[in-house]
Chimera marker file (.cmm) of the C-alpha trace (Angstrom):
<marker_set name="trace">
<marker id="1" x="144.943" y="61.234" z="247.403" r="1" g="1" b="0" radius="0.5"/>
<marker id="2" x="144.917" y="58.883" z="250.583" r="1" g="1" b="0" radius="0.5"/>
<marker id="3" x="141.661" y="60.174" z="251.739" r="1" g="1" b="0" radius="0.5"/>
<marker id="4" x="140.245" y="59.576" z="248.322" r="1" g="1" b="0" radius="0.5"/>
<marker id="5" x="141.496" y="55.980" z="247.842" r="1" g="1" b="0" radius="0.5"/>
<marker id="6" x="138.843" y="53.917" z="249.708" r="1" g="1" b="0" radius="0.5"/>
<marker id="7" x="135.963" y="55.812" z="247.776" r="1" g="1" b="0" radius="0.5"/>
<marker id="8" x="138.035" y="55.184" z="244.402" r="1" g="1" b="0" radius="0.5"/>
<marker id="9" x="138.501" y="51.586" z="245.107" r="1" g="1" b="0" radius="0.5"/>
<marker id="10" x="134.806" y="51.027" z="245.922" r="1" g="1" b="0" radius="0.5"/>
<marker id="11" x="133.769" y="52.989" z="242.972" r="1" g="1" b="0" radius="0.5"/>
<marker id="12" x="136.331" y="51.213" z="240.680" r="1" g="1" b="0" radius="0.5"/>
<marker id="13" x="135.120" y="47.786" z="242.201" r="1" g="1" b="0" radius="0.5"/>
<marker id="14" x="131.488" y="48.663" z="241.372" r="1" g="1" b="0" radius="0.5"/>
<marker id="15" x="131.989" y="49.714" z="238.035" r="1" g="1" b="0" radius="0.5"/>
<marker id="16" x="134.656" y="47.321" z="236.838" r="1" g="1" b="0" radius="0.5"/>
<marker id="17" x="132.798" y="44.061" z="238.402" r="1" g="1" b="0" radius="0.5"/>
<marker id="18" x="131.469" y="42.873" z="235.212" r="1" g="1" b="0" radius="0.5"/>
<marker id="19" x="134.876" y="42.440" z="233.717" r="1" g="1" b="0" radius="0.5"/>
<marker id="20" x="135.671" y="38.896" z="233.719" r="1" g="1" b="0" radius="0.5"/>
<marker id="21" x="139.294" y="38.731" z="234.380" r="1" g="1" b="0" radius="0.5"/>
<marker id="22" x="141.021" y="40.080" z="237.390" r="1" g="1" b="0" radius="0.5"/>
<marker id="23" x="143.931" y="41.674" z="235.685" r="1" g="1" b="0" radius="0.5"/>
<marker id="24" x="141.446" y="43.678" z="233.573" r="1" g="1" b="0" radius="0.5"/>
<marker id="25" x="140.033" y="44.902" z="236.823" r="1" g="1" b="0" radius="0.5"/>
<marker id="26" x="143.243" y="45.760" z="238.230" r="1" g="1" b="0" radius="0.5"/>
<marker id="27" x="144.190" y="47.803" z="235.127" r="1" g="1" b="0" radius="0.5"/>
<marker id="28" x="140.856" y="49.655" z="235.145" r="1" g="1" b="0" radius="0.5"/>
<marker id="29" x="141.567" y="50.677" z="238.540" r="1" g="1" b="0" radius="0.5"/>
<marker id="30" x="144.972" y="52.074" z="237.754" r="1" g="1" b="0" radius="0.5"/>
<marker id="31" x="143.316" y="53.866" z="234.719" r="1" g="1" b="0" radius="0.5"/>
<marker id="32" x="141.024" y="55.505" z="236.685" r="1" g="1" b="0" radius="0.5"/>
<marker id="33" x="143.555" y="56.717" z="239.349" r="1" g="1" b="0" radius="0.5"/>
<marker id="34" x="145.542" y="57.820" z="236.484" r="1" g="1" b="0" radius="0.5"/>
<marker id="35" x="142.668" y="60.083" z="234.889" r="1" g="1" b="0" radius="0.5"/>
<marker id="36" x="142.573" y="61.735" z="238.436" r="1" g="1" b="0" radius="0.5"/>
<marker id="37" x="146.464" y="62.703" z="238.371" r="1" g="1" b="0" radius="0.5"/>
<marker id="38" x="147.932" y="65.638" z="236.980" r="1" g="1" b="0" radius="0.5"/>
<marker id="39" x="149.264" y="65.429" z="233.222" r="1" g="1" b="0" radius="0.5"/>
<marker id="40" x="148.181" y="66.050" z="229.748" r="1" g="1" b="0" radius="0.5"/>
<marker id="41" x="148.202" y="62.647" z="228.294" r="1" g="1" b="0" radius="0.5"/>
<marker id="42" x="145.589" y="60.324" z="229.731" r="1" g="1" b="0" radius="0.5"/>
<marker id="43" x="146.455" y="56.945" z="227.903" r="1" g="1" b="0" radius="0.5"/>
<marker id="44" x="147.852" y="54.057" z="229.791" r="1" g="1" b="0" radius="0.5"/>
<marker id="45" x="151.672" y="54.187" z="229.152" r="1" g="1" b="0" radius="0.5"/>
<marker id="46" x="152.162" y="57.662" z="230.183" r="1" g="1" b="0" radius="0.5"/>
<marker id="47" x="149.875" y="57.388" z="233.167" r="1" g="1" b="0" radius="0.5"/>
<marker id="48" x="151.910" y="54.147" z="234.212" r="1" g="1" b="0" radius="0.5"/>
<marker id="49" x="155.031" y="56.192" z="234.101" r="1" g="1" b="0" radius="0.5"/>
<marker id="50" x="153.817" y="58.689" z="236.284" r="1" g="1" b="0" radius="0.5"/>
<link id1="1" id2="2" r="1" g="1" b="0" radius="0.2"/>
<link id1="2" id2="3" r="1" g="1" b="0" radius="0.2"/>
<link id1="3" id2="4" r="1" g="1" b="0" radius="0.2"/>
<link id1="4" id2="5" r="1" g="1" b="0" radius="0.2"/>
<link id1="5" id2="6" r="1" g="1" b="0" radius="0.2"/>
<link id1="6" id2="7" r="1" g="1" b="0" radius="0.2"/>
<link id1="7" id2="8" r="1" g="1" b="0" radius="0.2"/>
<link id1="8" id2="9" r="1" g="1" b="0" radius="0.2"/>
<link id1="9" id2="10" r="1" g="1" b="0" radius="0.2"/>
<link id1="10" id2="11" r="1" g="1" b="0" radius="0.2"/>
<link id1="11" id2="12" r="1" g="1" b="0" radius="0.2"/>
<link id1="12" id2="13" r="1" g="1" b="0" radius="0.2"/>
<link id1="13" id2="14" r="1" g="1" b="0" radius="0.2"/>
<link id1="14" id2="15" r="1" g="1" b="0" radius="0.2"/>
<link id1="15" id2="16" r="1" g="1" b="0" radius="0.2"/>
<link id1="16" id2="17" r="1" g="1" b="0" radius="0.2"/>
<link id1="17" id2="18" r="1" g="1" b="0" radius="0.2"/>
<link id1="18" id2="19" r="1" g="1" b="0" radius="0.2"/>
<link id1="19" id2="20" r="1" g="1" b="0" radius="0.2"/>
<link id1="20" id2="21" r="1" g="1" b="0" radius="0.2"/>
<link id1="21" id2="22" r="1" g="1" b="0" radius="0.2"/>
<link id1="22" id2="23" r="1" g="1" b="0" radius="0.2"/>
<link id1="23" id2="24" r="1" g="1" b="0" radius="0.2"/>
<link id1="24" id2="25" r="1" g="1" b="0" radius="0.2"/>
<link id1="25" id2="26" r="1" g="1" b="0" radius="0.2"/>
<link id1="26" id2="27" r="1" g="1" b="0" radius="0.2"/>
<link id1="27" id2="28" r="1" g="1" b="0" radius="0.2"/>
<link id1="28" id2="29" r="1" g="1" b="0" radius="0.2"/>
<link id1="29" id2="30" r="1" g="1" b="0" radius="0.2"/>
<link id1="30" id2="31" r="1" g="1" b="0" radius="0.2"/>
<link id1="31" id2="32" r="1" g="1" b="0" radius="0.2"/>
<link id1="32" id2="33" r="1" g="1" b="0" radius="0.2"/>
<link id1="33" id2="34" r="1" g="1" b="0" radius="0.2"/>
<link id1="34" id2="35" r="1" g="1" b="0" radius="0.2"/>
<link id1="35" id2="36" r="1" g="1" b="0" radius="0.2"/>
<link id1="36" id2="37" r="1" g="1" b="0" radius="0.2"/>
<link id1="37" id2="38" r="1" g="1" b="0" radius="0.2"/>
<link id1="38" id2="39" r="1" g="1" b="0" radius="0.2"/>
<link id1="39" id2="40" r="1" g="1" b="0" radius="0.2"/>
<link id1="40" id2="41" r="1" g="1" b="0" radius="0.2"/>
<link id1="41" id2="42" r="1" g="1" b="0" radius="0.2"/>
<link id1="42" id2="43" r="1" g="1" b="0" radius="0.2"/>
<link id1="43" id2="44" r="1" g="1" b="0" radius="0.2"/>
<link id1="44" id2="45" r="1" g="1" b="0" radius="0.2"/>
<link id1="45" id2="46" r="1" g="1" b="0" radius="0.2"/>
<link id1="46" id2="47" r="1" g="1" b="0" radius="0.2"/>
<link id1="47" id2="48" r="1" g="1" b="0" radius="0.2"/>
<link id1="48" id2="49" r="1" g="1" b="0" radius="0.2"/>
<link id1="49" id2="50" r="1" g="1" b="0" radius="0.2"/>
</marker_set>
């Protein structure tokens, strides 16, 4: 995951730029990262627990 992190952060920054609030952008990046992890449930709470 470490080699992917800079690319993911750049992608997230570009895609989430229109969001007005910084906390929304931060949660959006976490959500994108969670989608890439293993796990069946892809909602925020189970991803945050992983």
